[in-house]
C-alpha positions in Angstrom: -0.1 -0.1 -0.3 2.9 2.3 0.7 3.6 2.5 -3.1 0.2 3.8 -4.0 1.2 7.1 -2.2 3.5 8.1 -5.2 0.9 7.1 -7.9 -1.8 9.5 -6.1 0.3 11.8 -4.2 3.3 14.1 -4.6 6.5 12.9 -2.8 7.2 13.9 0.7 9.9 16.5 1.9 12.6 13.6 3.2 11.9 12.0 -0.6 12.6 15.5 -2.2 15.9 15.8 -0.4 16.8 12.3 -1.1 16.3 13.1 -5.0 18.1 16.5 -4.7 21.0 14.4 -2.9 21.0 11.8 -5.7 20.8 14.5 -8.2 24.4 15.8 -7.0 25.9 12.5 -6.9 23.9 9.2 -8.0 26.9 7.3 -6.4 26.1 8.4 -2.8 26.2 5.4 -0.7 23.1 4.5 1.2 24.8 5.1 4.3 26.1 8.6 3.4 22.5 9.3 2.1 21.3 8.0 5.6 23.5 10.5 7.4 22.6 13.5 5.2 18.8 12.6 6.1 19.1 11.8 9.6 17.8 8.1 8.7 19.0 4.7 8.8 20.2 3.2 5.9 17.5 0.5 5.8 15.1 3.3 5.7 16.9 4.9 2.9 17.0 1.8 0.8 13.3 1.3 1.3 12.7 4.8 0.1 14.7 4.3 -2.7 13.2 1.0 -3.9 9.5 2.9 -3.3 10.6 6.0 -5.5 12.0 3.2 -8.5 9.1 0.9 -8.3 6.7 3.9 -8.5 8.4 4.9 -11.8 9.9 8.3 -9.9 13.6 7.2 -10.4 14.2 5.6 -13.6 17.7 4.9 -13.3 21.2 5.9 -11.9 23.4 7.4 -14.0 26.8 9.6 -14.7 27.0 13.1 -16.2 29.8 12.9 -18.9 31.5 16.0 -20.2 31.3 15.7 -24.3 34.2 18.5 -24.7 36.7 16.3 -22.3 36.3 13.6 -25.1 36.7 15.9 -28.0 33.1 17.0 -28.9 34.0 20.5 -28.9 30.7 21.8 -30.8 27.0 21.1 -29.4 23.9 21.9 -31.2 20.5 21.9 -31.3 18.7 20.6 -34.7 14.9 21.3 -35.4 13.6 18.8 -37.8 10.6 19.1 -40.0 10.4 15.7 -42.1 8.8 16.0 -45.5 5.5 14.5 -46.2 5.4 10.6 -45.2 9.1 10.4 -43.5 8.1 10.9 -40.1 8.6 7.5 -39.1 12.0 7.3 -41.1 13.4 10.4 -39.7 12.5 9.1 -36.2 14.4 5.8 -36.9 17.2 7.8 -39.0 17.7 10.1 -35.8 18.0 7.0 -33.3 20.8 5.5 -35.6 23.0 8.6 -35.5 25.5 8.4 -32.3 25.9 11.9 -32.6 22.4 12.3 -31.5 22.3 12.1 -27.8 18.8 13.1 -27.2 15.6 13.8 -29.3 12.4 15.0 -28.6 9.1 14.8 -30.7 7.7 18.2 -30.3 4.7 20.6 -31.3 4.8 23.5 -33.7 6.3 23.7 -37.2 8.9 21.0 -36.3 8.3 17.8 -35.2 11.7 16.8 -33.6 14.2 18.5 -31.6 17.4 17.0 -31.2 20.8 17.5 -29.3 23.6 16.8 -31.1 27.6 16.8 -30.1 30.4 16.8 -32.6 34.2 17.5 -33.1 33.9 20.0 -35.6 31.7 22.3 -38.0 32.3 20.1 -40.8 31.2 16.9 -38.4 28.0 19.1 -38.2 27.6 19.4 -41.5 28.0 15.6 -42.4 25.1 15.1 -39.9 22.9 17.5 -41.3 23.8 16.2 -44.5 22.4 12.6 -43.3 18.9 14.1 -42.2 18.3 16.8 -45.1 17.2 13.8 -47.8 14.2 13.3 -45.6 13.5 16.4 -43.7 14.3 20.5 -43.2 16.4 21.2 -40.7 17.2 24.5 -38.7 20.5 24.2 -36.5 21.5 26.4 -33.5 24.9 26.1 -32.1 24.9 26.0 -28.3 27.2 28.8 -26.8 26.7 28.0 -23.1 24.3 26.4 -21.0 23.5 29.0 -18.0 20.9 26.5 -16.4 22.0 22.7 -16.9 19.9 19.7 -16.6 17.8 19.9 -13.1 15.0 18.3 -11.3 11.6 20.0 -11.8 10.4 21.3 -8.8 9.4 19.0 -6.1 
């Protein structure tokens, strides 16, 4: 019955603090999380299990710096498939390793993709793979004043 709490109500303040700690470092041990929250490690483990089962936590991950791997250029590519090419474009985007995330969106364009490439030439080659099936509009990312973060809890 405890799991239903997440499906029918918002999370409590302890869960919110736990999620913020994990956002800072998803490798934090249950013992360290418990100390930070003033709880026992088994209680933290149970909360984590419930949050995972309820789908609040989808996975634990690491944040990579693409520039440190040689991907000096980041760009958003807005994509508008030509008539009848929506599924083809979705499959194409999923198969391009430079595309690190892609959302289907409303508006004039159908997809908004984030790409990391090593150079402008590589960006051009990436776009050239898409343009037989869609129109594109590209914006190079200069900086990210607000990085990925949790929504309000």
